[in-house]
DRENDO-1510 file (C-alpha; in Angstrom, 1 decimal, always signed):
<recs>
REC; n; res; u; v; w
REC; 1; MET; +110.2; -79.3; -93.0 .
REC; 2; GLY; +109.5; -75.6; -92.9 .
REC; 3; PHE; +112.1; -75.1; -90.2 .
REC; 4; SER; +114.7; -77.1; -92.1 .
REC; 5; THR; +113.9; -75.3; -95.4 .
REC; 6; ALA; +114.4; -72.0; -93.6 .
REC; 7; GLU; +117.7; -73.3; -92.3 .
REC; 8; ALA; +118.9; -74.3; -95.7 .
REC; 9; LEU; +117.9; -71.0; -97.3 .
REC; 10; LEU; +119.8; -69.1; -94.5 .
REC; 11; ARG; +122.9; -71.2; -95.3 .
REC; 12; ALA; +122.4; -70.3; -98.9 .
REC; 13; GLY; +122.6; -66.6; -98.1 .
REC; 14; PHE; +118.9; -65.6; -98.0 .
REC; 15; ASN; +117.2; -63.2; -95.6 .
REC; 16; VAL; +114.4; -65.4; -94.3 .
REC; 17; THR; +110.9; -64.7; -92.9 .
REC; 18; ILE; +109.1; -67.7; -91.4 .
REC; 19; THR; +105.5; -67.8; -90.4 .
REC; 20; ALA; +104.2; -69.2; -87.0 .
REC; 21; ARG; +100.8; -69.5; -85.5 .
REC; 22; SER; +101.9; -68.0; -82.2 .
REC; 23; LYS; +104.5; -65.6; -80.8 .
REC; 24; GLU; +105.9; -68.5; -78.7 .
REC; 25; LYS; +106.4; -70.8; -81.7 .
REC; 26; GLY; +107.9; -68.0; -83.8 .
REC; 27; GLU; +110.4; -66.9; -81.1 .
REC; 28; GLU; +111.4; -70.5; -80.4 .
REC; 29; ALA; +112.1; -71.1; -84.1 .
REC; 30; ILE; +114.2; -68.0; -84.7 .
REC; 31; LYS; +116.2; -68.5; -81.5 .
REC; 32; SER; +117.7; -71.6; -83.2 .
REC; 33; LEU; +117.9; -70.0; -86.7 .
REC; 34; SER; +119.3; -66.6; -86.0 .
REC; 35; ALA; +122.9; -67.8; -85.7 .
REC; 36; LEU; +122.7; -68.7; -89.4 .
REC; 37; GLY; +121.7; -65.4; -90.8 .
REC; 38; PRO; +119.0; -62.7; -90.9 .
REC; 39; VAL; +115.7; -64.3; -89.9 .
REC; 40; LYS; +112.4; -63.0; -88.5 .
REC; 41; TYR; +108.9; -64.4; -88.0 .
REC; 42; ILE; +105.4; -63.2; -88.6 .
REC; 43; ILE; +102.2; -64.6; -87.2 .
REC; 44; MET; +100.0; -66.4; -89.7 .
REC; 45; ASP; +97.3; -69.0; -89.2 .
REC; 46; ASN; +96.0; -70.6; -92.4 .
REC; 47; ASN; +92.8; -71.4; -90.6 .
REC; 48; ASP; +92.0; -67.7; -90.7 .
REC; 49; LEU; +92.1; -65.7; -93.9 .
REC; 50; ALA; +92.3; -62.4; -92.0 .
REC; 51; SER; +95.4; -63.7; -90.4 .
REC; 52; VAL; +96.9; -64.5; -93.8 .
REC; 53; ALA; +96.1; -61.0; -95.1 .
REC; 54; SER; +97.6; -59.4; -92.0 .
REC; 55; ALA; +100.8; -61.5; -92.4 .
REC; 56; ALA; +101.1; -60.4; -96.0 .
REC; 57; SER; +100.6; -56.7; -95.1 .
REC; 58; SER; +103.2; -56.9; -92.3 .
REC; 59; LEU; +106.0; -57.7; -94.8 .
REC; 60; SER; +107.8; -54.4; -95.3 .
REC; 61; GLU; +110.3; -55.6; -97.8 .
REC; 62; PRO; +109.8; -54.1; -101.3 .
REC; 63; ALA; +110.7; -57.4; -103.1 .
REC; 64; LEU; +110.4; -61.1; -102.4 .
REC; 65; ASP; +112.6; -63.6; -104.1 .
REC; 66; VAL; +111.0; -66.9; -103.0 .
REC; 67; LEU; +107.7; -67.8; -101.4 .
REC; 68; VAL; +107.5; -71.4; -100.1 .
REC; 69; ASN; +104.0; -72.6; -99.4 .
REC; 70; ASN; +104.8; -75.3; -96.9 .
REC; 71; ALA; +102.1; -75.2; -94.2 .
REC; 72; GLY; +99.7; -78.1; -94.3 .
REC; 73; ILE; +97.5; -80.6; -92.4 .
REC; 74; MET; +96.7; -84.2; -93.5 .
REC; 75; ASN; +93.8; -86.5; -93.0 .
REC; 76; THR; +92.3; -84.5; -90.2 .
REC; 77; PRO; +88.8; -85.0; -88.7 .
REC; 78; PHE; +86.1; -82.9; -90.4 .
REC; 79; ALA; +86.2; -79.3; -89.4 .
REC; 80; LEU; +85.2; -75.9; -90.9 .
REC; 81; THR; +87.5; -72.9; -90.5 .
REC; 82; LYS; +86.1; -69.6; -89.2 .
REC; 83; ASP; +85.8; -68.6; -92.8 .
REC; 84; GLY; +83.4; -71.5; -93.5 .
REC; 85; PHE; +85.6; -73.7; -95.7 .
REC; 86; GLU; +86.5; -77.4; -95.1 .
REC; 87; ALA; +89.7; -77.1; -93.1 .
REC; 88; GLN; +92.1; -79.1; -95.2 .
REC; 89; TYR; +91.1; -77.2; -98.3 .
REC; 90; GLN; +91.6; -73.8; -96.7 .
REC; 91; VAL; +94.8; -74.6; -94.8 .
REC; 92; ASN; +96.5; -76.4; -97.7 .
REC; 93; HIS; +95.2; -74.5; -100.6 .
REC; 94; LEU; +93.0; -71.4; -100.3 .
REC; 95; SER; +95.2; -69.6; -97.7 .
REC; 96; HIS; +98.2; -70.2; -99.9 .
REC; 97; PHE; +96.3; -68.9; -103.0 .
REC; 98; LEU; +95.4; -65.8; -101.1 .
REC; 99; LEU; +99.0; -65.3; -99.9 .
REC; 100; VAL; +100.4; -65.5; -103.5 .
REC; 101; HIS; +97.8; -63.0; -104.6 .
REC; 102; LEU; +98.7; -60.5; -101.9 .
REC; 103; LEU; +102.5; -60.9; -102.3 .
REC; 104; PHE; +102.4; -61.0; -106.1 .
REC; 105; PRO; +103.7; -57.4; -106.5 .
REC; 106; LYS; +106.7; -58.1; -104.2 .
REC; 107; LEU; +107.5; -61.3; -106.1 .
REC; 108; ALA; +107.3; -59.5; -109.4 .
REC; 109; ALA; +109.7; -56.8; -108.1 .
REC; 110; ALA; +112.4; -59.4; -107.2 .
REC; 111; GLN; +115.7; -58.8; -109.0 .
REC; 112; GLY; +116.3; -61.7; -111.2 .
REC; 113; GLY; +112.7; -62.9; -110.8 .
REC; 114; GLY; +110.5; -64.3; -108.0 .
REC; 115; ARG; +109.5; -67.9; -107.4 .
REC; 116; VAL; +106.5; -69.6; -105.8 .
REC; 117; VAL; +107.0; -73.2; -104.6 .
REC; 118; ASN; +103.8; -75.2; -103.6 .
REC; 119; LEU; +104.4; -78.3; -101.5 .
REC; 120; ALA; +101.9; -80.6; -103.0 .
REC; 121; SER; +101.9; -84.4; -102.6 .
REC; 122; ARG; +101.7; -87.7; -104.5 .
REC; 123; ALA; +98.6; -88.1; -102.4 .
REC; 124; HIS; +96.8; -86.0; -105.0 .
REC; 125; MET; +96.2; -89.4; -106.5 .
REC; 126; ARG; +93.6; -90.0; -103.8 .
REC; 127; HIS; +91.4; -87.6; -105.8 .
REC; 128; PRO; +91.8; -89.0; -109.3 .
REC; 129; GLY; +88.8; -87.3; -110.9 .
REC; 130; PRO; +87.8; -83.6; -111.4 .
REC; 131; ILE; +87.0; -81.6; -108.3 .
REC; 132; ASP; +83.3; -81.3; -107.6 .
REC; 133; TYR; +83.2; -77.8; -106.3 .
REC; 134; ALA; +79.5; -78.0; -105.3 .
REC; 135; LEU; +80.4; -81.0; -103.2 .
REC; 136; LEU; +83.3; -79.2; -101.7 .
REC; 137; LYS; +81.1; -76.4; -100.6 .
REC; 138; SER; +78.5; -78.8; -99.1 .
REC; 139; THR; +81.0; -81.1; -97.4 .
REC; 140; ASN; +79.9; -82.1; -93.9 .
REC; 141; ALA; +80.8; -84.7; -91.2 .
REC; 142; GLN; +78.5; -87.3; -92.9 .
REC; 143; ASN; +80.0; -87.2; -96.4 .
REC; 144; TYR; +83.6; -86.3; -95.5 .
REC; 145; ASP; +86.5; -88.5; -96.3 .
REC; 146; GLY; +89.7; -87.2; -94.8 .
REC; 147; TRP; +92.1; -88.8; -97.3 .
REC; 148; GLN; +90.1; -87.7; -100.3 .
REC; 149; ALA; +89.9; -84.2; -98.9 .
REC; 150; TYR; +93.7; -84.1; -98.4 .
REC; 151; GLY; +94.1; -85.4; -102.0 .
REC; 152; ARG; +91.7; -82.6; -103.3 .
REC; 153; SER; +93.8; -79.9; -101.5 .
REC; 154; LYS; +97.1; -81.3; -102.9 .
REC; 155; LEU; +95.6; -81.6; -106.4 .
REC; 156; SER; +94.6; -77.9; -106.1 .
REC; 157; ASN; +98.2; -77.0; -105.2 .
REC; 158; ILE; +99.4; -78.6; -108.5 .
REC; 159; LEU; +96.6; -77.2; -110.6 .
REC; 160; CYS; +97.0; -73.7; -109.4 .
REC; 161; ALA; +100.8; -73.7; -110.0 .
REC; 162; LYS; +99.9; -74.6; -113.6 .
REC; 163; ALA; +97.2; -72.0; -113.8 .
REC; 164; TRP; +99.5; -69.2; -112.5 .
REC; 165; ALA; +102.2; -70.2; -114.9 .
REC; 166; LYS; +99.8; -70.0; -117.8 .
REC; 167; ARG; +98.3; -66.7; -116.8 .
REC; 168; PHE; +101.6; -65.1; -115.8 .
REC; 169; PRO; +104.4; -66.3; -118.0 .
REC; 170; VAL; +107.8; -65.9; -116.4 .
REC; 171; GLN; +108.9; -63.8; -119.4 .
REC; 172; SER; +106.4; -61.1; -118.6 .
REC; 173; SER; +105.6; -61.5; -114.9 .
REC; 174; GLY; +109.1; -62.3; -113.8 .
REC; 175; ILE; +107.7; -65.1; -111.5 .
REC; 176; ALA; +108.1; -68.8; -111.9 .
REC; 177; PHE; +105.6; -71.2; -110.3 .
REC; 178; PHE; +106.2; -74.8; -109.2 .
REC; 179; SER; +104.7; -77.6; -107.3 .
REC; 180; LEU; +106.3; -80.7; -105.9 .
REC; 181; HIS; +105.9; -84.0; -104.0 .
REC; 182; PRO; +108.6; -83.8; -101.3 .
REC; 183; GLY; +108.6; -87.6; -100.7 .
REC; 184; LEU; +107.3; -89.5; -97.7 .
REC; 185; VAL; +109.1; -87.6; -95.0 .
REC; 186; ALA; +109.6; -88.6; -91.4 .
REC; 187; THR; +107.7; -85.7; -89.7 .
REC; 188; ASP; +104.8; -85.5; -87.3 .
REC; 189; LEU; +102.5; -84.9; -90.3 .
REC; 190; LEU; +102.7; -88.6; -90.9 .
REC; 191; THR; +101.9; -89.5; -87.3 .
REC; 192; ASN; +99.0; -87.1; -87.2 .
REC; 193; GLY; +97.7; -88.5; -90.5 .
REC; 194; GLY; +97.7; -92.0; -89.0 .
REC; 195; MET; +100.8; -93.3; -90.8 .
REC; 196; ASN; +104.1; -94.7; -89.7 .
REC; 197; LYS; +106.7; -92.0; -89.2 .
REC; 198; SER; +109.5; -94.5; -89.3 .
REC; 199; ALA; +108.7; -95.3; -93.0 .
REC; 200; GLY; +109.7; -91.8; -94.1 .
REC; 201; MET; +112.9; -90.4; -95.5 .
REC; 202; SER; +115.0; -87.9; -93.4 .
REC; 203; ILE; +113.9; -84.3; -93.3 .
REC; 204; SER; +117.2; -83.3; -94.9 .
REC; 205; GLN; +116.3; -85.6; -97.9 .
REC; 206; GLY; +112.8; -84.3; -97.9 .
REC; 207; ILE; +113.7; -80.6; -98.4 .
REC; 208; LYS; +116.2; -81.2; -101.2 .
REC; 209; CYS; +113.7; -80.7; -104.1 .
REC; 210; THR; +112.2; -77.6; -102.4 .
REC; 211; VAL; +115.6; -75.9; -101.9 .
REC; 212; HIS; +116.5; -76.8; -105.5 .
REC; 213; LEU; +113.4; -75.0; -106.9 .
REC; 214; CYS; +114.2; -72.0; -104.6 .
REC; 215; ILE; +117.8; -71.5; -105.7 .
REC; 216; SER; +118.6; -73.3; -109.0 .
REC; 217; PRO; +119.2; -70.8; -111.8 .
REC; 218; ASP; +118.1; -73.4; -114.4 .
REC; 219; VAL; +114.5; -74.1; -113.4 .
REC; 220; THR; +112.7; -70.8; -114.2 .
REC; 221; LYS; +112.1; -71.9; -117.8 .
REC; 222; GLU; +110.1; -74.8; -116.4 .
REC; 223; SER; +107.5; -72.6; -114.7 .
REC; 224; GLY; +104.3; -74.6; -114.0 .
REC; 225; SER; +106.2; -77.9; -113.6 .
REC; 226; TYR; +105.6; -80.6; -111.0 .
REC; 227; TYR; +108.6; -82.3; -109.4 .
REC; 228; HIS; +108.7; -85.6; -107.6 .
REC; 229; ASN; +111.2; -86.3; -104.8 .
REC; 230; ASP; +111.6; -90.1; -104.6 .
REC; 231; ASN; +112.1; -92.0; -101.4 .
REC; 232; ASN; +114.8; -94.0; -103.2 .
REC; 233; ASP; +118.1; -92.3; -102.7 .
REC; 234; ASN; +119.4; -93.7; -106.0 .
REC; 235; ILE; +116.7; -91.8; -107.9 .
REC; 236; GLY; +116.4; -88.4; -106.0 .
REC; 237; PHE; +114.1; -85.7; -107.3 .
REC; 238; PHE; +113.2; -85.0; -110.9 .
REC; 239; ARG; +110.7; -83.1; -113.0 .
REC; 240; VAL; +107.6; -85.0; -114.0 .
REC; 241; THR; +106.9; -85.0; -117.7 .
REC; 242; SER; +104.3; -86.7; -120.0 .
REC; 243; ALA; +106.9; -89.4; -120.5 .
REC; 244; ASN; +107.2; -90.4; -116.9 .
REC; 245; ALA; +103.9; -89.2; -115.4 .
REC; 246; SER; +101.9; -92.5; -115.5 .
REC; 247; SER; +102.5; -93.5; -111.8 .
REC; 248; LEU; +103.3; -90.1; -110.5 .
REC; 249; LEU; +100.8; -87.6; -111.7 .
REC; 250; THR; +97.1; -88.2; -112.5 .
REC; 251; ASP; +95.6; -87.2; -115.8 .
REC; 252; ILE; +93.4; -84.6; -114.1 .
REC; 253; ALA; +96.4; -83.0; -112.5 .
REC; 254; GLN; +97.8; -82.4; -116.0 .
REC; 255; ASP; +94.5; -81.1; -117.4 .
REC; 256; GLU; +94.7; -77.4; -118.4 .
REC; 257; ALA; +90.9; -77.0; -118.3 .
REC; 258; GLU; +90.8; -78.4; -114.8 .
REC; 259; ALA; +93.6; -76.0; -113.8 .
REC; 260; ASP; +91.5; -73.1; -115.1 .
REC; 261; LYS; +88.5; -74.3; -113.1 .
REC; 262; CYS; +90.5; -74.5; -109.9 .
REC; 263; PHE; +91.9; -71.0; -110.4 .
REC; 264; GLU; +88.4; -69.6; -111.1 .
REC; 265; PHE; +86.9; -71.3; -108.1 .
REC; 266; SER; +89.6; -70.1; -105.8 .
REC; 267; MET; +89.1; -66.6; -107.1 .
REC; 268; GLN; +85.4; -66.8; -106.4 .
REC; 269; ALA; +85.7; -68.4; -103.0 .
REC; 270; LEU; +88.1; -65.7; -101.9 .
REC; 271; LYS; +86.1; -62.9; -103.5 .
REC; 272; LEU; +89.1; -61.7; -105.6 .
REC; 273; ASP; +88.5; -59.7; -108.8 .
REC; 274; ASN; +92.0; -59.2; -110.3 .
REC; 275; PHE; +94.7; -61.7; -109.2 .
REC; 276; GLY; +97.9; -60.0; -108.1 .
REC; 277; LYS; +96.4; -56.5; -108.1 .
REC; 278; CYS; +96.0; -55.4; -104.5 .
</recs>
């Protein structure tokens, strides 16, 4: 999905930087993408916070229009990153949180405003209650539930988009923040997560909402919103509101106090003092 999103943004006229975990993967990707427009890659591994920081510092551009936080793992066996965090939580949430912090000045400098798009998931419903941060810090192989951990990380993607939008209103920061459920998409993520890949929608369908949030001029006023991309072609994607949230967005994912807690925990976990000030 990341590759196809990059492809779509190149077709829309963007200069694109993708991330890859190795030189080989990065070069392979841009070999196919370079015919569509200006594209480069930087090395970034979300399992390693130092790698995330290095990737952010390697971006020489003074401004950044859009940051798409797409990287993720799903329902993986228990593991700790080299930074000591449960792997799904760091890869899917904390590393993205750090990246937004480090790139905040570039996003704020974007002409016409910057945007941050978090790929969350309807699977946040697998964690329907408040996040127990003490349990998160003490998670081990014995008390680990792969699906619950995935849901927790995706819930955090939603909550922090809300928290950023509250703390940094688009009118003053110039940045709009979004999260979305891309749909059940036929990628290897489903296979690796133990699901049936054939049950998913096409990748071209799965990136439509992401691309819309990147390029539509009409969405910035909806900063903090969560979007749902439905597997039913007749429905498509739409913004989730209190009127249609009952089967799409949990109560806790809409809770402002819980969003504040997630933001504060992420700040503490990453040892950040002043978000966006680097």
